[in-house]
Each structure stands twice: as C-alpha cells, then as structure tokens.
Backbone as CSV, one residue per row, in Angstrom:
resi,resn,N_x,N_y,N_z,CA_x,CA_y,CA_z,C_x,C_y,C_z
1,MET,1.366,-1.019,0.143,-0.502,-0.278,0.010,0.947,1.079,0.175
2,PRO,0.712,2.239,-1.220,1.191,3.638,-1.204,1.376,4.376,-0.117
3,LEU,1.863,5.360,0.174,2.098,6.047,1.219,2.576,7.331,0.371
4,LEU,1.409,7.818,0.188,1.606,9.210,-0.689,1.759,10.950,0.356
5,THR,2.984,11.400,0.521,3.303,12.390,1.867,2.836,14.033,1.079
6,SER,2.425,14.362,2.980,2.635,16.307,2.122,2.779,16.681,3.302
7,VAL,3.396,18.565,2.734,3.466,19.175,4.016,2.320,19.071,4.903
8,VAL,0.833,19.343,3.969,-0.219,19.536,5.006,-0.893,18.303,5.506
9,THR,-0.561,17.841,4.562,-0.982,16.367,5.309,-0.704,14.969,5.061
10,HIS,-1.182,13.530,5.400,-0.911,12.594,4.896,-1.723,11.511,4.814
11,VAL,-1.713,11.363,3.354,-2.776,10.431,3.222,-2.691,8.679,2.617
12,ARG,-3.210,8.194,3.165,-3.008,6.946,3.043,-3.839,6.008,2.427
13,LEU,-3.282,5.924,0.641,-4.218,5.389,-0.271,-4.201,4.295,-0.517
14,LYS,-5.113,3.194,-0.342,-5.030,1.829,-0.559,-5.967,1.558,-1.941
15,LEU,-5.009,1.056,-2.773,-5.308,0.900,-4.633,-5.891,-0.239,-5.177
16,MET,-7.120,-0.461,-5.580,-7.073,-2.080,-6.327,-6.160,-1.501,-7.791
17,PRO,-6.043,-2.541,-8.601,-5.620,-3.180,-9.142,-6.674,-1.925,-9.961
18,GLY,-5.868,-1.607,-11.317,-6.555,-0.755,-12.008,-7.166,0.749,-11.552
19,ASP,-7.065,1.019,-10.282,-7.526,1.935,-10.030,-6.697,3.039,-9.495
20,ARG,-6.928,4.583,-10.283,-6.122,5.555,-9.814,-6.426,7.028,-9.147
21,ALA,-5.507,8.027,-8.713,-5.780,8.220,-7.574,-5.447,9.497,-7.658
22,ILE,-5.616,11.444,-7.302,-5.464,12.135,-7.617,-4.980,12.778,-6.498
23,TYR,-4.160,13.334,-5.891,-3.577,14.240,-4.800,-3.710,15.603,-4.870
24,SER,-3.939,16.738,-3.842,-3.501,18.125,-4.362,-3.527,18.849,-3.974
25,ILE,-2.847,19.578,-4.010,-2.295,20.454,-2.786,-2.123,21.748,-3.343
26,ILE,-3.384,23.202,-2.934,-3.362,24.388,-3.265,-2.579,25.088,-2.372
27,CYS,-1.999,26.421,-2.474,-0.565,26.947,-1.804,-0.194,28.486,-2.923
28,ASP,-0.020,28.944,-2.093,0.717,30.657,-3.178,1.789,30.130,-3.935
29,ASP,2.353,29.569,-3.684,3.746,29.108,-4.642,4.250,27.954,-4.249
30,ILE,5.381,27.612,-5.478,5.636,26.747,-5.758,7.483,26.650,-5.436
31,ARG,8.179,26.595,-5.332,9.564,26.706,-5.541,10.405,25.342,-5.278
32,HIS,11.241,25.356,-7.120,11.741,24.373,-6.630,13.697,25.068,-5.937
33,GLU,14.081,23.931,-5.037,14.681,23.941,-4.131,16.266,22.780,-4.938
34,VAL,17.405,23.474,-4.649,18.716,22.586,-4.411,18.606,21.146,-3.276
35,GLY,19.275,20.045,-4.742,19.214,18.818,-3.930,17.214,18.256,-4.662
36,ASP,17.281,18.826,-5.584,15.703,18.491,-6.023,14.538,18.260,-5.056
37,LYS,14.272,19.375,-4.412,13.446,19.277,-3.411,12.247,20.237,-3.976
38,ILE,11.300,20.165,-3.514,10.155,21.012,-4.140,9.224,21.529,-2.428
39,SER,9.181,22.930,-2.550,8.915,23.982,-1.412,7.895,24.087,-1.875
40,LEU,6.667,23.773,-1.244,5.302,24.538,-1.115,5.277,25.745,-0.101
41,MET,4.473,26.420,-0.492,4.253,27.894,-0.032,3.059,28.289,0.417
42,GLY,2.578,28.495,1.947,0.923,29.271,1.962,0.294,28.063,1.350
43,CYS,0.503,26.859,2.336,-0.957,25.924,1.377,-2.188,26.491,2.259
44,TYR,-3.434,25.345,1.742,-4.816,25.951,1.671,-5.205,24.107,2.087
45,SER,-5.588,24.362,3.174,-6.277,22.838,3.655,-8.066,22.993,4.052
46,GLY,-8.570,22.984,2.550,-10.230,23.511,2.522,-10.416,24.382,2.184
47,VAL,-10.061,24.869,3.462,-10.527,26.739,2.696,-9.807,27.801,2.565
48,MET,-10.308,28.823,2.228,-9.117,29.916,1.376,-10.111,31.287,1.439
49,TYR,-9.807,31.976,3.326,-10.197,33.071,3.406,-9.668,34.506,2.036
50,VAL,-10.382,35.291,1.762,-10.141,36.686,1.448,-10.738,37.413,1.946
51,ASN,-10.415,38.773,1.790,-11.328,40.376,2.937,-12.161,40.497,2.031
52,ALA,-11.649,40.537,0.324,-12.901,41.067,-0.060,-13.489,40.640,-1.564
53,PHE,-14.065,40.419,-3.064,-14.383,40.094,-3.321,-14.559,41.685,-4.479
54,PRO,-13.890,41.894,-5.435,-13.421,41.108,-6.767,-11.740,40.457,-5.134
55,ALA,-11.343,39.516,-5.705,-10.118,39.203,-5.127,-8.405,38.563,-5.941
56,SER,-7.509,39.935,-6.055,-6.458,39.388,-6.973,-4.635,38.893,-6.150
57,LEU,-5.036,38.200,-6.837,-3.550,36.948,-6.614,-2.920,36.993,-6.724
58,PRO,-1.253,37.411,-6.989,-0.125,37.730,-8.047,-0.142,36.351,-8.558
59,LYS,0.024,34.950,-7.286,-0.416,33.557,-7.769,-0.623,32.368,-7.279
60,LEU,-1.343,31.599,-7.878,-1.779,30.249,-7.195,-0.989,29.439,-7.896
61,GLY,-0.295,28.060,-6.867,0.130,26.440,-7.519,-0.740,25.291,-7.169
62,ALA,-0.735,24.780,-7.693,-1.376,23.937,-7.318,-0.035,22.107,-7.871
63,TYR,-0.183,21.569,-6.390,1.597,20.377,-6.391,0.300,19.386,-6.749
64,THR,0.097,18.505,-7.725,-0.599,17.226,-7.601,0.129,16.013,-7.947
65,ARG,0.202,14.948,-7.185,0.297,13.826,-7.010,-0.763,12.581,-7.951
66,ILE,-0.103,12.042,-8.620,-1.240,10.900,-9.456,-0.305,9.574,-9.905
67,SER,-1.585,8.465,-8.781,-1.210,6.952,-8.480,-2.020,6.046,-9.306
68,THR,-1.176,5.476,-9.860,-1.948,4.021,-10.168,-1.062,3.252,-10.281
69,ASP,-1.626,1.899,-11.051,-0.981,0.871,-10.949,0.230,0.366,-12.059
70,TYR,0.814,0.437,-11.521,2.680,0.080,-11.815,2.120,-0.985,-14.015
71,ASN,1.488,-0.960,-14.089,1.162,-2.483,-15.224,0.583,-1.341,-16.386
72,ASP,-0.105,-0.546,-15.092,-0.820,0.624,-16.234,-0.641,2.084,-16.288
73,LEU,0.732,2.007,-16.741,1.361,3.096,-16.703,0.312,4.607,-17.463
74,ILE,0.327,5.552,-17.285,0.031,7.158,-17.837,0.584,7.317,-19.080
75,LYS,-0.304,7.164,-20.609,0.273,7.814,-21.456,0.548,9.180,-22.207
76,SER,-0.959,9.759,-21.842,-0.986,11.047,-22.018,-1.670,11.692,-20.819
77,LEU,-1.535,13.018,-20.599,-1.914,13.603,-19.518,-3.232,14.990,-20.258
78,SER,-4.138,14.996,-19.251,-4.481,16.826,-19.920,-4.960,17.154,-18.336
79,VAL,-4.351,18.106,-17.350,-3.694,18.884,-16.023,-4.659,19.779,-15.935
80,ARG,-5.905,20.201,-15.603,-6.450,21.645,-15.879,-6.975,21.735,-14.191
81,PHE,-6.118,23.223,-13.639,-6.769,23.773,-12.790,-7.496,25.049,-13.300
82,TYR,-8.849,24.986,-11.642,-9.541,25.590,-11.837,-9.742,26.726,-11.055
83,PHE,-11.489,27.676,-10.968,-11.857,28.661,-9.704,-12.992,27.997,-10.621
84,GLY,-14.144,27.272,-9.862,-15.015,27.299,-10.366,-14.905,26.329,-11.988
85,LYS,-16.036,27.356,-12.769,-15.951,26.956,-14.402,-14.787,27.466,-15.068
86,LYS,-14.131,28.683,-14.975,-12.296,28.750,-14.686,-11.636,28.248,-14.867
87,LEU,-10.849,28.696,-16.010,-9.394,27.878,-16.039,-8.729,28.557,-16.259
88,LEU,-7.668,28.047,-14.675,-6.627,29.328,-14.431,-5.771,28.964,-14.917
89,GLY,-5.075,27.840,-15.428,-4.569,26.994,-16.793,-4.250,25.448,-16.605
90,GLN,-3.797,25.269,-17.653,-3.590,23.339,-17.729,-2.131,23.210,-18.909
91,ILE,-1.542,22.298,-18.504,-0.383,21.190,-19.105,-1.211,19.985,-19.870
92,ASN,-0.627,19.941,-20.844,-0.713,18.837,-21.551,0.040,18.282,-21.830
93,GLY,0.385,16.711,-21.760,1.980,15.781,-21.500,1.497,14.863,-22.408
94,ASP,2.280,13.955,-23.387,2.941,12.723,-23.696,3.912,12.299,-22.532
95,LEU,2.944,11.598,-22.170,4.237,10.467,-20.938,4.876,9.484,-21.212
96,SER,4.590,9.102,-22.376,4.848,7.604,-23.422,6.397,7.210,-22.697
97,GLU,7.516,8.167,-22.640,8.245,8.024,-22.314,8.999,8.989,-21.333
98,ILE,8.307,8.792,-20.500,8.639,8.819,-18.720,8.393,7.937,-17.893
99,LYS,9.597,7.582,-16.842,9.787,6.485,-16.068,9.156,7.408,-14.712
100,PRO,7.479,6.797,-14.244,7.219,7.268,-13.095,7.899,7.168,-11.650
101,GLU,8.139,7.564,-10.366,8.384,6.908,-9.090,7.886,5.208,-9.040
102,LYS,8.236,4.355,-9.144,8.076,3.232,-8.437,7.721,3.414,-6.915
103,ILE,6.091,2.597,-6.367,6.290,2.685,-4.672,5.809,1.056,-5.062
104,GLY,6.430,0.528,-4.518,5.388,-1.175,-4.270,5.165,-1.451,-5.883
105,ASP,3.723,-1.704,-6.410,3.586,-2.133,-7.726,2.665,-0.909,-8.073
106,LYS,3.149,0.228,-7.522,2.208,1.615,-8.134,3.314,2.507,-8.595
107,SER,2.923,3.665,-9.021,3.844,4.779,-9.829,2.726,5.719,-9.738
108,THR,4.001,6.525,-9.179,3.367,8.035,-8.626,4.340,9.099,-9.798
109,TYR,2.916,9.906,-10.346,3.295,11.170,-11.604,3.362,12.323,-10.313
110,GLN,4.306,13.302,-10.460,4.547,15.129,-9.484,4.099,15.890,-10.643
111,LEU,3.690,16.315,-10.587,2.796,17.364,-11.429,3.219,19.322,-10.375
112,ALA,3.993,20.009,-10.806,3.520,21.224,-10.476,3.388,22.754,-11.251
113,MET,1.712,23.015,-11.237,1.765,24.267,-12.340,0.977,25.501,-11.233
114,VAL,2.063,26.689,-11.136,1.608,27.931,-10.924,1.172,28.404,-11.917
115,CYS,0.214,29.470,-11.606,-0.400,30.536,-12.606,-0.707,31.823,-11.725
116,GLY,-0.681,32.783,-12.655,-0.925,34.336,-11.970,-0.524,35.436,-12.977
117,PRO,-0.676,36.241,-12.194,-1.921,36.915,-11.716,-3.430,36.008,-12.091
118,ILE,-4.114,36.169,-10.981,-5.259,35.682,-10.576,-6.751,36.352,-10.359
119,LYS,-7.750,36.645,-10.661,-8.589,37.229,-9.811,-9.774,36.756,-9.542
120,LEU,-10.271,36.669,-9.243,-11.304,36.042,-8.151,-12.283,36.855,-8.000
121,GLU,-13.299,36.238,-8.930,-15.018,38.168,-8.677,-15.366,37.324,-7.709
122,GLN,-15.591,36.257,-7.146,-16.810,35.797,-6.225,-16.140,34.537,-5.819
123,PRO,-17.230,34.180,-4.152,-16.830,32.979,-3.981,-16.718,32.034,-4.954
124,GLY,-16.219,30.383,-4.434,-16.058,29.563,-5.086,-14.737,28.218,-4.821
125,GLU,-14.490,27.698,-5.410,-13.945,26.442,-5.483,-12.425,26.711,-6.528
126,LEU,-11.390,26.405,-5.650,-10.500,26.265,-6.517,-10.320,23.927,-6.336
127,ARG,-9.862,23.504,-7.959,-9.556,22.007,-8.024,-8.930,21.577,-9.383
128,VAL,-8.631,20.726,-9.131,-7.349,20.417,-10.265,-8.333,18.968,-10.654
129,GLU,-8.458,19.221,-12.176,-8.936,18.208,-13.279,-8.116,17.419,-14.102
130,ILE,-7.886,15.825,-14.011,-7.074,14.783,-15.212,-7.884,14.094,-15.314
131,GLU,-7.380,14.365,-17.055,-7.860,13.380,-17.742,-6.853,12.509,-18.287
132,THR,-6.536,11.399,-18.461,-5.668,11.085,-18.647,-5.693,9.427,-20.098
133,GLY,-6.924,9.805,-21.336,-7.486,9.324,-21.930,-8.159,7.792,-20.902
134,ASP,-8.301,7.450,-19.815,-9.001,6.565,-19.880,-9.816,6.698,-18.007
135,ASP,-9.190,7.610,-17.589,-9.684,8.329,-16.714,-10.538,9.536,-16.219
136,ALA,-10.574,10.190,-15.561,-11.011,11.787,-15.737,-11.043,11.582,-13.688
137,LEU,-10.425,12.454,-13.590,-9.971,11.857,-12.054,-9.855,13.617,-11.271
138,VAL,-10.645,13.971,-10.522,-11.430,15.371,-9.671,-10.180,15.526,-7.989
139,SER,-9.497,16.418,-8.098,-9.021,16.674,-6.523,-10.144,16.986,-6.100
140,GLU,-9.803,17.446,-4.200,-10.660,17.289,-2.968,-10.055,19.359,-3.769
141,SER,-11.731,20.049,-3.094,-11.326,21.578,-3.730,-11.064,22.350,-1.802
142,VAL,-10.793,23.720,-2.717,-10.539,24.212,-1.664,-11.409,25.725,-1.940
143,ASN,-12.206,25.752,-1.006,-13.496,26.740,-1.022,-13.124,28.194,-1.092
144,VAL,-13.113,28.376,-1.866,-12.678,29.989,-1.039,-13.713,31.115,-0.939
145,MET,-13.994,31.722,0.179,-14.598,32.015,1.089,-14.900,34.107,1.356
146,LEU,-15.400,35.053,2.080,-15.232,36.026,1.993,-14.966,35.944,3.603
147,ARG,-13.738,36.501,4.262,-13.186,36.253,5.715,-14.721,36.657,6.362
148,PRO,-14.907,35.704,7.527,-15.590,36.569,8.688,-15.187,37.781,8.988
149,ALA,-16.251,38.581,9.309,-16.336,40.010,9.945,-15.134,39.731,11.196
150,SER,-15.662,38.799,12.528,-14.934,38.739,13.938,-13.471,38.573,13.515
151,SER,-12.522,38.142,12.024,-11.091,37.576,12.307,-10.669,38.708,11.252
152,GLN,-11.715,39.416,10.886,-10.837,41.000,9.857,-9.901,41.698,10.200
C-alpha cells in the first residue's frame, strides 16, 4: 500500500489493481529547491479566506500527485486547474517516455503548476481535474470565501 506524503497532511491510499488516485495541494507558490526538492508556500487546507471580492492574487499553485498501477502506466495526460468553471491553467503532455516513481506495485507522477496573476470575482472552489485518456479524476477542492467579520 503506497504512502503519499505532503507538507499539509498524510494520506494513505489503498488502491485496487487498475485504480488511479489524485491528490492535490493548492498553495500560494511552488519553488524548486537545490537537491531536487520542491517547497510549497502558503498551503490551503479546505478553505481560502479573502478580505473582499473581487480578490487579486499574484499567483497560485497546484502540486498534484497521481498514483496508478505500475502495469497500467499513463500514456498521455491533461491537467487543468480551475476556479469554479474558469480555467486558470492547463498542462498537456505525452508521458509515454517518462518513467514514474515506483512505490511497491504502484507508480506516482508528480506535477507542479503555478498560474498568475489571478482575479477571483466571487466565492467558489479551486480544484484540479485530470484526464488520462482512460480516466477523469478530480481532486478535493479548496473553497474560496469571504473572511468572517470577526477575524478581519
């Protein structure tokens, strides 16, 4: 059973043969560090509060991991980052030449996307959607809402 770890939380996934899973972290920025490390800055866990709408953000990142059976590797991929129905960013790729990280009998693909500047007109949800040609997967969302008056 693979263990997917992030700076925000630990998620243990038990996948059946042929299953695929997606896990995304929405954050303010993603930085590539020395030593082949990635730093996620300003991670959101479920809710992003803003002081007013429209809200302007200089940038927003989505770090995504996809887990799949090692015998059922992903050949092509389309990753879309949304706020509601508004497309913030998209990555399309041919993965046929990429060797993913192998954990037991599973493979893990990691993707980092940073978009900006972003204007959020109203409350809504941020999410990542992935199409592999065989599957469509949707991450858990981060709800964007007005900060309660008592905490402003």
